[in-house]
FIFI-758340 format. One record per atom (N, C-alpha, C): atom name; x, y, z; chain; residue in three letters. Coordinates in steps of 0.1 Angstrom, whole numbers, padded with zeros to 4 digits. Each point is the difference from the previous one (the first is absolute). Example, Ala and Ser with C-alpha at 12.3 -4.5 7.8 and 13.67 -1.06 7.14 Angstrom:
- N 0132 -0057 0078 A Ala;
- CA -0009 0012 0000 A Ala;
- C 0009 0012 0000 A Ala;
- N -0004 0011 -0007 A Ser;
- CA 0009 0011 0000 A Ser;
- C -0008 0011 0008 A Ser;
END
This chain:
- N 0265 -0164 -0126 A Unk;
- CA -0010 -0009 -0007 A Unk;
- C 0004 -0016 0003 A Unk;
- N -0010 -0007 0004 A Unk;
- CA 0002 -0013 0003 A Unk;
- C -0001 -0008 -0014 A Unk;
- N 0011 -0011 0001 A Unk;
- CA 0001 -0007 -0011 A Unk;
- C -0008 -0014 0002 A Unk;
- N -0008 -0002 -0009 A Unk;
- CA -0012 -0010 0001 A Unk;
- C 0002 -0011 -0010 A Unk;
- N 0002 -0015 0004 A Unk;
- CA 0003 -0008 -0012 A Unk;
- C -0013 -0002 -0007 A Unk;
- N 0000 -0004 -0012 A Unk;
- CA -0013 -0003 -0007 A Unk;
- C -0009 -0012 0007 A Unk;
- N 0007 -0009 0007 A Unk;
- CA -0007 -0010 0006 A Unk;
- C -0008 0003 0011 A Unk;
- N 0006 0012 0005 A Unk;
- CA -0006 0007 0014 A Unk;
- C -0011 0009 -0004 A Unk;
- N -0001 0007 -0012 A Unk;
- CA -0009 0009 -0005 A Unk;
- C -0013 -0002 0004 A Unk;
- N -0007 -0012 -0002 A Unk;
- CA -0013 -0003 0001 A Unk;
- C -0002 0002 0017 A Unk;
- N 0008 -0004 0007 A Unk;
- CA -0003 0000 0015 A Unk;
- C 0002 0013 0005 A Unk;
- N 0009 0010 -0005 A Unk;
- CA 0000 0014 0003 A Unk;
- C -0012 0009 -0004 A Unk;
- N -0004 -0004 -0011 A Unk;
- CA -0013 0005 -0004 A Unk;
- C -0011 -0003 0011 A Unk;
- N -0001 -0012 0003 A Unk;
- CA -0010 -0004 0007 A Unk;
- C 0000 0007 0015 A Unk;
- N 0013 0000 0004 A Unk;
- CA 0003 0009 0013 A Unk;
- C -0005 0015 -0002 A Unk;
- N 0003 0007 -0009 A Unk;
- CA -0003 0013 -0004 A Unk;
- C -0015 0002 0000 A Unk;
- N -0007 -0009 -0006 A Unk;
- CA -0014 -0001 0000 A Unk;
- C -0007 0000 0013 A Unk;
- N 0004 -0010 0009 A Unk;
- CA -0004 -0003 0011 A Unk;
- C 0002 0013 0009 A Unk;
- N 0011 0007 0000 A Unk;
- CA 0004 0013 0007 A Unk;
- C -0012 0009 -0005 A Unk;
- N -0001 0001 -0013 A Unk;
- CA -0010 0010 -0006 A Unk;
- C -0015 -0001 0009 A Unk;
- N -0003 -0014 -0003 A Unk;
- CA -0012 -0003 0005 A Unk;
- C -0003 0002 0012 A Unk;
- N 0011 -0003 0010 A Unk;
- CA -0002 0004 0015 A Unk;
- C -0001 0014 0002 A Unk;
- N 0007 0008 -0007 A Unk;
- CA 0001 0015 0001 A Unk;
- C -0015 0006 -0002 A Unk;
- N -0004 -0006 -0012 A Unk;
- CA -0015 0005 -0005 A Unk;
- C -0010 -0004 0009 A Unk;
- N 0002 -0013 0007 A Unk;
- CA -0011 -0005 0008 A Unk;
- C -0002 0007 0013 A Unk;
- N 0015 0003 0006 A Unk;
- CA -0001 0010 0010 A Unk;
- C -0006 0013 0000 A Unk;
- N 0003 0005 -0011 A Unk;
- CA -0004 0015 -0003 A Unk;
- C -0014 -0001 0000 A Unk;
- N -0006 -0009 -0009 A Unk;
- CA -0014 0000 -0001 A Unk;
- C -0007 -0002 0014 A Unk;
- N 0005 -0010 0006 A Unk;
- CA -0006 -0004 0013 A Unk;
- C 0000 0013 0011 A Unk;
- N 0011 0009 -0001 A Unk;
- CA 0001 0011 0008 A Unk;
- C -0011 0010 -0007 A Unk;
- N 0000 0002 -0013 A Unk;
- CA -0011 0010 -0005 A Unk;
- C -0015 -0005 0003 A Unk;
- N -0002 -0014 0002 A Unk;
- CA -0013 -0004 0003 A Unk;
- C -0002 0004 0014 A Unk;
- N 0010 -0003 0009 A Unk;
- CA -0003 0002 0014 A Unk;
- C -0002 0016 0002 A Unk;
- N 0008 0008 -0007 A Unk;
- CA -0002 0016 0002 A Unk;
- C -0014 0006 -0004 A Unk;
- N -0004 -0007 -0012 A Unk;
- CA -0012 0003 -0007 A Unk;
- C -0012 -0004 0011 A Unk;
- N 0000 -0013 0004 A Unk;
- CA -0010 -0005 0010 A Unk;
- C 0000 0010 0014 A Unk;
- N 0011 0003 0004 A Unk;
- CA 0002 0008 0012 A Unk;
- C -0008 0013 -0002 A Unk;
- N 0004 0006 -0012 A Unk;
- CA -0005 0013 -0004 A Unk;
- C -0015 -0001 0000 A Unk;
- N -0006 -0009 -0008 A Unk;
- CA -0013 -0002 -0001 A Unk;
- C -0009 -0003 0011 A Unk;
- N 0005 -0008 0009 A Unk;
- CA -0005 -0001 0012 A Unk;
- C -0001 0013 0009 A Unk;
- N 0011 0008 0000 A Unk;
- CA 0001 0013 0007 A Unk;
- C -0011 0009 -0007 A Unk;
- N -0001 -0001 -0013 A Unk;
- CA -0009 0010 -0007 A Unk;
- C -0015 -0004 0004 A Unk;
- N -0003 -0012 0000 A Unk;
- CA -0014 -0007 0004 A Unk;
- C -0004 0004 0015 A Unk;
- N 0011 0000 0007 A Unk;
- CA -0003 0005 0015 A Unk;
- C -0004 0014 -0001 A Unk;
- N 0006 0008 -0008 A Unk;
- CA -0002 0013 0002 A Unk;
- C -0015 0005 -0010 A Unk;
- N -0003 -0008 -0010 A Unk;
- CA -0011 0003 -0008 A Unk;
- C -0013 -0010 0004 A Unk;
- N 0000 -0008 0007 A Unk;
- CA -0010 -0009 0003 A Unk;
- C -0012 0007 0009 A Unk;
- N -0012 -0004 -0002 A Unk;
- CA -0012 0006 0009 A Unk;
- C 0004 -0001 0015 A Unk;
- N -0001 0010 0006 A Unk;
- CA 0002 0002 0015 A Unk;
- C -0014 0000 0010 A Unk;
- N -0006 -0009 0005 A Unk;
- CA -0010 0002 0008 A Unk;
- C 0006 -0001 0013 A Unk;
- N 0005 -0012 0005 A Unk;
- CA 0006 -0002 0013 A Unk;
- C 0015 0002 -0002 A Unk;
- N 0006 -0003 -0012 A Unk;
- CA 0015 0000 -0004 A Unk;
- C 0007 -0014 0000 A Unk;
- N -0007 -0009 0005 A Unk;
- CA 0004 -0014 0000 A Unk;
- C 0002 -0005 -0013 A Unk;
- N -0008 0002 -0009 A Unk;
- CA 0001 -0005 -0015 A Unk;
- C 0012 0004 -0006 A Unk;
- N 0001 0014 0001 A Unk;
- CA 0011 0007 -0006 A Unk;
- C 0014 -0004 0005 A Unk;
- N -0001 -0004 0013 A Unk;
- CA 0013 -0004 0006 A Unk;
- C 0005 -0011 -0002 A Unk;
- N -0010 -0010 -0007 A Unk;
- CA 0002 -0014 -0002 A Unk;
- C 0008 -0003 -0014 A Unk;
- N 0004 0011 -0006 A Unk;
- CA 0006 -0004 -0015 A Unk;
- C 0014 -0004 0005 A Unk;
- N 0006 -0012 -0006 A Unk;
- CA 0013 -0004 0000 A Unk;
- C 0002 -0008 -0012 A Unk;
- N 0013 -0005 0000 A Unk;
- CA 0004 -0009 -0011 A Unk;
- C 0008 -0012 0005 A Unk;
- N 0003 -0010 -0009 A Unk;
- CA 0005 -0013 0005 A Unk;
- C 0007 -0004 -0015 A Unk;
- N 0010 -0009 0002 A Unk;
- CA 0007 -0007 -0010 A Unk;
- C -0007 -0011 -0001 A Unk;
- N -0003 -0003 -0014 A Unk;
- CA -0008 -0012 -0006 A Unk;
- C 0011 -0010 -0006 A Unk;
- N 0008 0006 -0007 A Unk;
- CA 0010 -0007 -0007 A Unk;
- C 0013 0009 -0005 A Unk;
- N 0009 -0003 -0005 A Unk;
- CA 0010 0008 -0004 A Unk;
- C -0005 0009 -0010 A Unk;
- N 0002 0013 0001 A Unk;
- CA -0005 0010 -0007 A Unk;
- C -0015 0003 -0001 A Unk;
- N -0007 -0005 0009 A Unk;
- CA -0014 0000 0002 A Unk;
- C -0006 0002 0014 A Unk;
- N -0006 0011 0002 A Unk;
- CA -0005 0005 0013 A Unk;
- C -0014 0003 -0002 A Unk;
- N -0009 -0003 0010 A Unk;
- CA -0013 0001 0004 A Unk;
- C -0002 0014 0007 A Unk;
- N -0010 0008 -0002 A Unk;
- CA -0003 0012 0007 A Unk;
- C -0014 -0004 0004 A Unk;
- N -0003 -0001 0014 A Unk;
- CA -0013 -0004 0004 A Unk;
- C -0003 0007 0013 A Unk;
- N -0014 -0001 0005 A Unk;
- CA -0004 0007 0011 A Unk;
- C 0000 -0011 0012 A Unk;
- N 0009 0001 0009 A Unk;
- CA 0001 -0010 0010 A Unk;
- C -0012 0000 0011 A Unk;
- N -0002 0011 0003 A Unk;
- CA -0012 0004 0011 A Unk;
- C -0012 -0003 -0005 A Unk;
- N -0005 0005 -0011 A Unk;
- CA -0014 0000 -0003 A Unk;
- C 0001 -0007 -0016 A Unk;
- N 0002 -0013 -0003 A Unk;
- CA 0001 -0003 -0013 A Unk;
- C -0014 -0001 -0007 A Unk;
- N -0010 -0003 0008 A Unk;
- CA -0012 -0003 -0006 A Unk;
- C -0006 0017 -0004 A Unk;
- N 0006 0008 0002 A Unk;
- CA -0007 0013 -0001 A Unk;
- C 0005 0006 -0016 A Unk;
- N 0011 -0005 -0004 A Unk;
- CA 0007 0005 -0012 A Unk;
- C -0011 0000 -0012 A Unk;
- N -0006 -0011 -0002 A Unk;
- CA -0009 0000 -0012 A Unk;
- C -0012 0009 0004 A Unk;
- N -0006 -0001 0011 A Unk;
- CA -0011 0008 0003 A Unk;
- C 0001 0016 -0002 A Unk;
- N 0013 0005 0004 A Unk;
- CA 0002 0013 0000 A Unk;
- C 0004 0004 -0014 A Unk;
- N 0008 -0007 -0006 A Unk;
- CA 0003 0002 -0014 A Unk;
- C -0010 0001 -0009 A Unk;
- N -0009 -0009 0001 A Unk;
- CA -0011 -0001 -0010 A Unk;
- C -0015 0002 0004 A Unk;
- N -0003 0003 0014 A Unk;
- CA -0011 0004 0005 A Unk;
- C -0007 -0014 0003 A Unk;
- N -0012 0002 0008 A Unk;
- CA -0008 -0012 0003 A Unk;
- C -0013 0004 0002 A Unk;
- N -0010 -0010 0000 A Unk;
- CA -0015 0003 0006 A Unk;
- C 0001 0003 0014 A Unk;
- N -0010 0007 0003 A Unk;
- CA -0003 0002 0015 A Unk;
- C -0011 -0009 0004 A Unk;
- N 0002 -0004 0014 A Unk;
- CA -0009 -0012 0008 A Unk;
- C -0016 0004 -0005 A Unk;
- N -0004 0013 0002 A Unk;
- CA -0014 0006 -0001 A Unk;
- C -0002 0005 -0012 A Unk;
- N 0007 -0002 -0011 A Unk;
- CA -0002 0003 -0014 A Unk;
- C 0008 0011 -0004 A Unk;
- N 0003 0001 -0013 A Unk;
- CA 0009 0010 -0004 A Unk;
- C 0013 -0003 -0004 A Unk;
- N 0007 0008 -0001 A Unk;
- CA 0016 -0004 -0004 A Unk;
- C 0009 0012 0006 A Unk;
- N 0011 -0005 0004 A Unk;
- CA 0011 0009 0005 A Unk;
- C 0010 0000 -0012 A Unk;
- N 0004 0011 -0004 A Unk;
- CA 0007 0003 -0012 A Unk;
- C 0016 -0004 0003 A Unk;
- N 0006 -0007 -0010 A Unk;
- CA 0016 -0001 0003 A Unk;
- C 0008 0010 0003 A Unk;
- N 0010 -0001 0007 A Unk;
- CA 0012 0011 0000 A Unk;
- C 0013 -0006 -0007 A Unk;
- N 0000 0002 -0011 A Unk;
- CA 0013 -0005 -0009 A Unk;
- C 0012 0005 0007 A Unk;
- N 0008 -0012 0005 A Unk;
- CA 0014 0008 0007 A Unk;
- C 0011 -0014 -0005 A Unk;
- N -0004 -0011 -0003 A Unk;
- CA 0009 -0010 -0001 A Unk;
- C 0003 0001 -0018 A Unk;
- N -0009 0001 -0006 A Unk;
- CA 0003 0000 -0016 A Unk;
- C 0008 0013 -0002 A Unk;
- N -0004 0011 0005 A Unk;
- CA 0010 0012 -0003 A Unk;
- C 0015 -0003 0002 A Unk;
- N 0001 -0007 0013 A Unk;
- CA 0013 -0002 0004 A Unk;
- C 0008 -0010 -0008 A Unk;
- N -0007 -0009 -0004 A Unk;
- CA 0004 -0012 -0012 A Unk;
- C 0003 0007 -0012 A Unk;
- N -0008 0009 -0004 A Unk;
- CA 0002 0008 -0012 A Unk;
- C 0013 0008 0000 A Unk;
- N 0003 0006 0012 A Unk;
- CA 0014 0008 0001 A Unk;
- C 0011 -0009 0000 A Unk;
- N 0000 -0010 0009 A Unk;
- CA 0011 -0009 0003 A Unk;
- C 0004 -0009 -0010 A Unk;
- N -0009 -0007 -0006 A Unk;
- CA 0003 -0010 -0011 A Unk;
- C 0009 0005 -0009 A Unk;
- N -0005 0009 -0007 A Unk;
- CA 0009 0007 -0011 A Unk;
- C 0014 0005 0005 A Unk;
- N 0002 0004 0013 A Unk;
- CA 0012 0006 0005 A Unk;
- C 0008 -0013 0003 A Unk;
- N -0006 -0011 0004 A Unk;
- CA 0008 -0015 0001 A Unk;
- C 0007 -0003 -0014 A Unk;
- N -0011 -0001 -0009 A Unk;
- CA 0006 -0002 -0013 A Unk;
- C 0011 0005 -0008 A Unk;
- N -0001 0015 0004 A Unk;
- CA 0010 0008 -0005 A Unk;
- C 0014 -0003 0009 A Unk;
- N -0002 -0003 0011 A Unk;
- CA 0013 -0004 0008 A Unk;
- C 0008 -0013 -0005 A Unk;
- N -0012 -0008 -0004 A Unk;
- CA 0008 -0015 -0005 A Unk;
- C 0006 0002 -0014 A Unk;
- N -0007 0009 -0008 A Unk;
- CA 0006 0005 -0012 A Unk;
- C 0013 0005 0001 A Unk;
- N 0000 0010 0010 A Unk;
- CA 0015 0005 0001 A Unk;
- C 0011 -0009 0005 A Unk;
- N -0004 -0009 0010 A Unk;
- CA 0008 -0010 0005 A Unk;
- C 0004 -0009 -0011 A Unk;
- N -0008 -0004 -0010 A Unk;
- CA 0004 -0010 -0010 A Unk;
- C 0010 0009 -0009 A Unk;
- N -0003 0010 -0003 A Unk;
- CA 0008 0009 -0008 A Unk;
- C 0015 0003 0006 A Unk;
- N 0000 0001 0012 A Unk;
- CA 0012 0001 0007 A Unk;
- C 0009 -0013 0001 A Unk;
- N -0009 -0011 0003 A Unk;
- CA 0006 -0011 0002 A Unk;
- C 0002 -0003 0016 A Unk;
- N -0009 0005 0006 A Unk;
- CA 0001 -0002 0014 A Unk;
- C 0002 0012 0008 A Unk;
END
């Protein structure tokens, strides 16, 4: 066991907290990356497939530490139309095919659970 002088105690506490913070931040970033990757894969499998280009377009990218965006790179303009439906040019309506919201409903709670476990473990 290391002997720490009382004068150095505050500095040692700060170093320990910094190490904890870095470990937790890295673990949360990894969990966010894994969750985004899994969600993009899920969306590629569950998205509507006419030509298949829309479904193949799902990917993810890092926005900030611990923050990833899942998006459709090839056909971003179709996400809202396919998810919620749209009006036809000649009248009438095309019903939506919900595929983004169900994926979000599966992966957001999973990510929150991972973060909770990380915080409980301390990294």
